[in-house]
Steps between C-alpha positions, in 0.01 A plus 500: 500500500460274804302766687255531210450123487437490875254789473308327221499177701359679806238676290401168340467330840279775639279506192459121522383542859239749383381257234305308763134594547500438876810711558357784290178482702698510825681811376172664405378449858829619650488821299189586706647423842722275708350153559580186695498146360163412654337798327647399164384140553144628548517747211642250252316194633826305493693290747739661747802300372429609143470868592812477718702360209389781270582758769843346556584526129388863491692581820823329392488690170466830689156585364335489843617547858385331817446632849459275804267600780469240771408173333370669184693591187377792288595558138517823301642620171864604499497878469827501305404295195650566158280714276410210270361296794318799647341561162372143478363507855338841444323356194337225711135558589425637845354236730216542746621353829262419780622464855579145606217364715692204644539561878816283501657707227753777531250784503 
């Protein structure tokens, strides 16, 4: 009984995370390819602290993974998501991502 309650609680927490428009948009970009924070800031026209907070919530929940390369941190979808999360992410529209043109960026 306790395991079922914990499972429902985890499922509820993850679905609440996906109830945010910005986080869903981030996931729709990450389903195309791995991105760094500066690219997401440009794509979403949002502040770096705001994007970083959304990424932290997604990372802590296990929905995305991070990879550090030098001073840059890259984010990608976790390849081992439960089927219900994969289904939601697969249903998101594909995003057209242009290369970052900021010379100080990670690219």
